[in-house]
C-alpha positions as CSV (number, residue, x, y, z in Angstrom):
1,X,-25.3,-7.5,4.1
2,X,-28.6,-7.7,2.3
3,X,-31.0,-6.1,4.6
4,X,-30.1,-8.1,7.7
5,X,-28.8,-5.1,9.6
6,X,-31.9,-3.0,8.9
7,X,-34.0,-6.0,10.0
8,X,-32.0,-6.2,13.2
9,X,-32.5,-2.5,14.0
10,X,-36.2,-2.6,13.2
11,X,-36.7,-5.7,15.2
12,X,-35.1,-4.1,18.3
13,X,-37.1,-0.9,17.8
14,X,-34.0,1.1,18.7
15,X,-33.8,3.4,15.6
16,X,-30.0,3.0,15.2
17,X,-27.0,0.9,16.2
18,X,-25.7,0.4,19.7
19,X,-22.0,0.4,20.6
20,X,-21.7,-3.4,20.7
21,X,-23.0,-4.0,17.3
22,X,-21.1,-1.1,15.8
23,X,-17.9,-2.4,17.3
24,X,-18.5,-5.9,15.9
25,X,-19.1,-4.5,12.4
26,X,-16.2,-2.1,12.5
27,X,-13.8,-4.9,13.5
28,X,-14.8,-6.8,10.5
29,X,-14.6,-3.9,8.2
30,X,-11.1,-3.0,9.5
31,X,-9.9,-6.5,9.1
32,X,-11.0,-6.7,5.5
33,X,-9.5,-3.2,4.7
34,X,-6.2,-4.3,6.3
35,X,-6.3,-7.6,4.3
36,X,-6.5,-5.5,1.1
37,X,-3.5,-3.4,2.3
38,X,-1.3,-6.4,2.7
39,X,-2.5,-8.0,-0.6
40,X,-1.8,-4.7,-2.5
41,X,1.7,-4.5,-1.0
42,X,2.4,-7.9,-2.4
43,X,0.9,-7.3,-5.9
44,X,2.6,-3.9,-6.1
45,X,5.8,-5.9,-6.2
46,X,4.6,-8.7,-8.4
47,X,2.6,-6.8,-11.1
48,X,5.2,-6.0,-13.9
49,X,3.4,-3.0,-15.4
50,X,4.7,0.2,-13.8
51,X,1.5,2.2,-14.6
52,X,-0.5,-0.4,-12.8
53,X,1.9,-0.3,-9.8
54,X,1.0,3.4,-9.5
55,X,-2.7,2.6,-9.4
56,X,-2.2,-0.1,-6.9
57,X,-0.1,2.3,-4.8
58,X,-2.9,4.8,-4.7
59,X,-5.4,2.0,-3.8
60,X,-3.1,0.8,-0.9
61,X,-3.1,4.2,0.6
62,X,-6.9,4.5,0.2
63,X,-7.4,1.3,2.2
64,X,-4.9,2.5,4.8
65,X,-6.8,5.7,5.3
66,X,-10.1,3.9,5.7
67,X,-8.4,1.4,8.1
68,X,-7.0,4.3,10.1
69,X,-10.5,5.9,10.5
70,X,-12.1,2.6,11.5
71,X,-9.4,1.8,14.1
72,X,-9.7,5.3,15.5
73,X,-13.4,4.9,16.1
74,X,-12.9,1.4,17.5
75,X,-10.4,2.9,20.1
76,X,-13.0,5.5,21.1
77,X,-15.7,2.7,21.5
78,X,-13.5,0.4,23.5
79,X,-13.3,-2.0,20.6
80,X,-10.8,-4.4,22.1
81,X,-8.2,-6.5,20.2
82,X,-9.3,-7.1,16.6
83,X,-7.2,-10.2,16.1
84,X,-8.5,-11.8,19.3
85,X,-12.1,-11.4,18.1
86,X,-11.5,-12.7,14.6
87,X,-13.5,-15.6,13.2
88,X,-11.4,-18.3,11.5
89,X,-13.5,-18.1,8.3
90,X,-13.2,-14.4,8.0
91,X,-9.4,-14.7,8.6
92,X,-9.3,-17.2,5.7
93,X,-11.2,-14.8,3.5
94,X,-8.8,-12.0,4.3
95,X,-5.7,-14.2,3.7
96,X,-7.0,-15.5,0.3
97,X,-7.4,-12.0,-1.2
98,X,-3.6,-12.1,-1.7
99,X,-3.4,-15.5,-3.3
100,X,-4.9,-14.7,-6.7
101,X,-3.6,-16.8,-9.6
102,X,-2.5,-13.8,-11.7
103,X,-2.8,-10.0,-11.9
104,X,-6.2,-10.2,-13.7
105,X,-7.6,-12.4,-11.0
106,X,-6.2,-10.2,-8.2
107,X,-7.8,-7.0,-9.7
108,X,-11.1,-8.8,-10.3
109,X,-11.1,-10.2,-6.8
110,X,-10.2,-6.8,-5.2
111,X,-13.0,-5.1,-7.2
112,X,-15.4,-7.7,-5.9
113,X,-14.3,-7.1,-2.3
114,X,-14.7,-3.4,-2.8
115,X,-18.3,-3.8,-4.1
116,X,-19.1,-5.9,-1.1
117,X,-17.6,-3.3,1.2
118,X,-19.5,-0.6,-0.5
119,X,-22.8,-2.4,0.0
120,X,-22.0,-3.0,3.6
121,X,-21.1,0.6,4.3
122,X,-24.2,1.8,2.6
123,X,-26.5,-0.5,4.6
124,X,-24.7,0.5,7.8
125,X,-25.4,4.1,6.9
126,X,-29.1,3.4,6.3
127,X,-29.4,1.7,9.7
128,X,-28.0,4.6,11.7
129,X,-29.7,7.1,14.0
130,X,-29.0,10.7,12.9
131,X,-28.0,11.7,16.4
132,X,-26.8,8.6,18.2
133,X,-24.7,7.5,15.3
134,X,-23.7,11.0,14.0
135,X,-20.0,10.3,14.0
136,X,-20.3,7.0,12.2
137,X,-22.5,8.7,9.6
138,X,-19.9,11.3,8.7
139,X,-17.2,8.5,8.5
140,X,-19.3,6.2,6.4
141,X,-20.1,8.9,3.9
142,X,-16.4,9.5,3.4
143,X,-15.7,5.8,3.1
144,X,-18.4,5.3,0.5
145,X,-17.1,8.1,-1.7
146,X,-13.5,6.7,-1.4
147,X,-14.5,3.1,-2.2
148,X,-16.5,4.3,-5.3
149,X,-13.5,6.2,-6.6
150,X,-11.2,3.2,-6.0
151,X,-13.5,0.9,-7.9
152,X,-13.6,3.3,-10.8
153,X,-9.8,3.6,-10.9
154,X,-9.3,-0.2,-10.8
155,X,-11.9,-0.8,-13.5
156,X,-9.9,1.5,-15.8
157,X,-7.0,-0.9,-15.7
158,X,-8.9,-3.3,-18.0
159,X,-7.5,-6.3,-16.1
160,X,-11.0,-7.6,-15.3
161,X,-11.4,-8.8,-19.0
162,X,-8.2,-10.6,-19.9
163,X,-7.8,-11.8,-23.5
164,X,-8.8,-15.4,-24.2
165,X,-11.8,-17.4,-23.0
166,X,-9.6,-19.5,-20.7
167,X,-8.2,-16.5,-18.9
168,X,-11.6,-14.9,-18.6
169,X,-13.0,-18.1,-17.0
170,X,-10.1,-18.3,-14.6
171,X,-10.6,-14.7,-13.5
172,X,-14.3,-15.3,-13.0
173,X,-13.6,-18.5,-11.1
174,X,-11.3,-16.6,-8.7
175,X,-13.8,-13.9,-8.0
176,X,-16.5,-16.5,-7.4
177,X,-14.3,-18.4,-5.0
178,X,-13.7,-15.2,-2.9
179,X,-17.4,-14.5,-2.9
180,X,-18.1,-18.1,-1.7
181,X,-15.6,-17.6,1.1
182,X,-17.4,-14.4,2.1
183,X,-20.8,-16.2,2.1
184,X,-19.4,-18.9,4.5
185,X,-18.5,-16.2,7.0
186,X,-21.9,-14.4,6.8
187,X,-20.8,-11.7,4.4
188,X,-18.9,-8.5,5.2
189,X,-20.9,-7.9,8.4
190,X,-21.3,-11.5,9.4
191,X,-25.1,-11.2,9.5
192,X,-26.2,-13.0,6.3
193,X,-27.2,-16.7,6.4
194,X,-24.0,-18.7,6.4
195,X,-23.5,-21.2,3.7
196,X,-22.2,-24.6,4.9
197,X,-19.8,-26.9,3.2
198,X,-16.2,-26.6,2.2
199,X,-15.1,-24.1,-0.4
200,X,-12.3,-25.3,-2.6
201,X,-9.7,-23.1,-4.3
202,X,-9.8,-23.0,-8.1
203,X,-7.6,-25.8,-9.5
204,X,-5.2,-23.5,-11.3
205,X,-4.6,-21.1,-8.5
206,X,-1.2,-21.0,-6.7
207,X,0.0,-19.5,-3.4
208,X,1.7,-16.1,-3.4
209,X,5.4,-16.6,-2.9
210,X,7.3,-14.5,-0.3
211,X,9.8,-12.8,-0.2
212,X,10.0,-11.6,-3.7
213,X,11.8,-9.1,-5.9
214,X,10.0,-6.2,-7.6
215,X,9.0,-7.2,-11.2
216,X,9.0,-4.9,-14.2
217,X,8.1,-5.7,-17.8
218,X,10.4,-5.6,-20.8
219,X,9.9,-1.8,-21.3
220,X,12.2,-1.1,-18.4
221,X,15.8,-2.3,-18.5
222,X,18.3,-2.2,-15.6
223,X,20.9,0.5,-16.2
224,X,23.1,2.9,-14.4
225,X,21.6,6.3,-13.6
226,X,24.8,8.3,-13.6
227,X,26.1,10.3,-10.7
228,X,24.4,13.3,-9.1
229,X,27.5,15.5,-9.8
230,X,27.7,14.5,-13.4
231,X,24.2,15.9,-14.0
232,X,24.9,19.3,-12.5
233,X,27.0,20.3,-15.5
234,X,24.4,19.4,-18.1
235,X,22.1,22.0,-19.9
236,X,18.7,22.4,-18.3
237,X,16.7,20.0,-20.4
238,X,19.3,17.2,-20.2
239,X,19.8,17.7,-16.5
240,X,16.0,17.7,-16.0
241,X,15.7,14.4,-17.9
242,X,18.5,12.8,-15.9
243,X,17.1,13.9,-12.5
244,X,13.6,12.8,-13.3
245,X,14.8,9.4,-14.3
246,X,16.1,9.3,-10.8
247,X,12.7,10.3,-9.5
248,X,11.1,7.5,-11.6
249,X,13.5,5.1,-10.0
250,X,12.0,5.8,-6.5
251,X,10.1,2.6,-7.2
252,X,13.0,1.1,-5.3
253,X,11.9,2.9,-2.1
254,X,8.3,2.1,-2.6
255,X,9.3,-1.6,-3.0
256,X,11.3,-1.4,0.3
257,X,8.2,-0.1,2.1
258,X,5.9,-2.6,0.4
259,X,7.9,-5.3,2.1
260,X,7.6,-3.6,5.4
261,X,3.8,-3.2,5.0
262,X,3.5,-6.8,3.9
263,X,5.4,-8.1,6.9
264,X,3.7,-5.7,9.4
265,X,0.4,-7.5,8.7
266,X,-0.2,-8.6,12.3
267,X,2.5,-6.6,14.0
268,X,1.5,-5.3,17.4
269,X,1.9,-1.6,16.8
270,X,-0.1,1.6,17.2
271,X,-2.5,2.5,14.4
272,X,-0.4,5.5,13.6
273,X,2.5,3.2,12.6
274,X,0.4,1.6,9.9
275,X,-0.8,5.0,8.6
276,X,2.7,6.5,8.6
277,X,4.3,3.5,6.7
278,X,1.5,3.5,4.1
279,X,1.8,7.3,3.7
280,X,5.6,7.0,3.2
281,X,5.0,4.2,0.7
282,X,2.4,6.3,-1.2
283,X,4.7,9.2,-1.3
284,X,7.4,7.1,-3.0
285,X,4.9,5.8,-5.5
286,X,3.9,9.4,-6.3
287,X,7.6,10.4,-6.6
288,X,8.0,7.7,-9.2
289,X,4.9,9.0,-10.9
290,X,6.5,12.5,-10.8
291,X,9.4,11.1,-12.8
292,X,7.1,9.5,-15.4
293,X,5.0,12.6,-15.8
294,X,7.9,15.0,-16.3
295,X,9.8,12.6,-18.6
296,X,6.8,12.3,-20.8
297,X,6.3,16.1,-20.8
298,X,10.0,16.3,-22.0
299,X,9.3,13.8,-24.8
300,X,10.9,10.8,-23.1
301,X,9.3,7.5,-22.2
302,X,10.6,5.9,-18.9
303,X,12.9,3.1,-20.0
304,X,15.3,2.2,-17.2
305,X,15.4,1.4,-13.6
306,X,18.1,0.4,-11.0
307,X,16.8,-1.6,-8.1
308,X,20.2,-2.3,-6.4
309,X,19.2,-0.4,-3.2
310,X,16.1,-2.5,-2.9
311,X,18.0,-5.7,-3.6
312,X,20.6,-4.8,-1.0
313,X,18.0,-4.5,1.7
314,X,15.2,-6.9,1.0
315,X,16.6,-9.7,3.0
316,X,17.3,-7.6,6.1
317,X,14.9,-7.8,9.1
318,X,12.0,-5.4,8.9
319,X,13.6,-3.0,11.5
320,X,16.8,-2.7,9.5
321,X,15.0,-2.2,6.2
322,X,13.0,0.7,7.7
323,X,16.1,2.2,9.4
324,X,18.2,1.9,6.2
325,X,15.7,3.8,4.2
326,X,14.5,6.5,6.6
327,X,17.7,7.2,8.6
328,X,20.2,6.1,6.0
329,X,19.2,6.7,2.4
330,X,16.7,9.5,3.0
331,X,19.3,11.4,5.2
332,X,22.0,10.8,2.7
333,X,20.0,12.2,-0.2
334,X,18.5,15.1,1.7
335,X,21.0,17.9,0.8
336,X,20.3,17.4,-2.9
337,X,16.6,18.1,-2.4
338,X,16.9,21.8,-1.6
339,X,19.6,22.3,-4.2
340,X,17.4,20.9,-7.0
341,X,14.5,23.2,-5.9
342,X,16.6,26.3,-6.0
343,X,18.2,25.3,-9.3
344,X,14.8,24.9,-11.1
345,X,13.6,28.2,-9.6
346,X,16.7,30.0,-10.9
347,X,16.1,28.5,-14.3
348,X,12.5,29.4,-14.2
349,X,11.5,25.8,-14.7
350,X,8.6,26.1,-12.3
351,X,7.0,22.8,-13.4
352,X,10.1,20.8,-12.4
353,X,10.4,23.0,-9.3
354,X,6.9,22.1,-8.2
355,X,7.5,18.4,-8.3
356,X,11.0,18.7,-6.7
357,X,9.6,20.9,-3.9
358,X,6.8,18.4,-3.0
359,X,9.4,15.6,-3.0
360,X,11.6,17.5,-0.6
361,X,8.8,18.2,1.8
362,X,7.7,14.6,1.7
363,X,11.3,13.3,2.4
364,X,11.5,15.5,5.5
365,X,8.4,13.7,6.9
366,X,9.9,10.3,6.0
367,X,12.9,11.0,8.3
368,X,10.5,12.0,11.0
369,X,8.6,8.7,10.5
370,X,11.8,6.8,10.7
371,X,13.0,8.4,14.0
372,X,9.6,7.8,15.6
373,X,9.2,4.2,14.7
374,X,12.8,3.0,15.0
375,X,12.8,4.4,18.5
376,X,9.4,2.7,19.2
377,X,10.7,-0.7,18.1
378,X,13.9,-0.4,20.1
379,X,12.0,0.0,23.4
380,X,13.1,-2.7,25.7
381,X,15.9,-3.5,23.3
382,X,19.5,-3.3,24.4
383,X,20.5,-1.9,21.1
384,X,20.6,1.8,20.1
385,X,19.8,3.2,16.7
386,X,23.6,3.4,16.1
387,X,23.9,-0.3,16.8
388,X,21.2,-1.1,14.2
389,X,23.0,1.1,11.7
390,X,26.2,-0.8,12.3
391,X,24.3,-4.1,11.7
392,X,23.0,-2.6,8.5
393,X,26.5,-1.8,7.4
394,X,27.4,-5.5,8.0
395,X,24.4,-6.6,5.9
396,X,25.5,-4.4,3.1
397,X,29.1,-5.5,3.3
398,X,27.9,-9.1,2.7
399,X,25.9,-8.2,-0.4
400,X,27.8,-9.2,-3.4
401,X,26.8,-6.2,-5.5
402,X,27.5,-3.6,-2.8
403,X,28.7,-0.3,-4.3
404,X,32.5,0.3,-4.3
405,X,34.3,3.1,-2.6
406,X,31.8,3.2,0.3
407,X,29.1,4.9,-1.8
408,X,25.6,4.3,-0.6
409,X,23.9,4.7,-3.9
410,X,24.6,4.3,-7.7
411,X,23.8,8.0,-8.4
């Protein structure tokens, strides 16, 4: 928006924004935020740089939190069904955020969207009445601060200026294309003059392929992690290195949840579902970050991963993937969590204890999320949770690389 909202408020001499206009704007904001969540889930898998994956993971959760707040206010204002009120051109814009030609284009495009959201939120804030719109004022102030931080984090990646004139031109072309799509739909708020004419995709751009594996660059090689029991007999430093390599490998769980988030794009579910799944995803990203942080503190660079648990599950239905992670793997690994925390405390390794303790607390919540949403999705379903777990076992049995001796994990 470039002053149109303020002009609207002044023209009506109402001093602020009525419910109908606020609902219309919040629906659009929420759709764009959710479009970014989906796109980030896809590019979390596709971008091969693990440090960038962590930044994208943080960004995904930031968008999810803003989406959750917007949806909450829409529910209070009788905001109706967002998808039933969606303009086709805005839908196209949200869809295209995902289909960037490369990682540089995606980052540049996302930064552009964030700048447009920031401007829209700021103008909305300027158009409010201090009393009538007090709740929206508090919300928009939080959203603006969060968007500004995300822009700063993404700009640090350096992907907006790729090497080579041709790459820079392709990146600019993609950002311009997204901006053109936005102008066709009247900008973020839909109130700007709408540009006519068809908008063509850049010649070199391709569609995002789905489903996909998680990609890593050559710094990380697939390797065995060793068993949990074998690490328990090691000296403190060696045991710590081995266990934090396993934490780093929790990229596999983040990848599983990225696929769930991606495919939940237009799922008919409560807003709390989308928040819980994004929270779970972000936790797993942070656990991988814990691994990288502690390994570097111990003088080791992360250099190996093992994605077999992700590969086992990525072709299961969404329900089964979520159940396998939350009510299968999380439960299976849970007894090790408290044991690790106590061990590090006994050894007075309080740095490792801190990270292990937070991980343990997070994992308890993940099982809670799983119970809540598996039961939700099984409403009006003849199957029980146990039936779904049996079906998961059948999927695993058909996977060629399934672990021998009935083990559920390679460590």
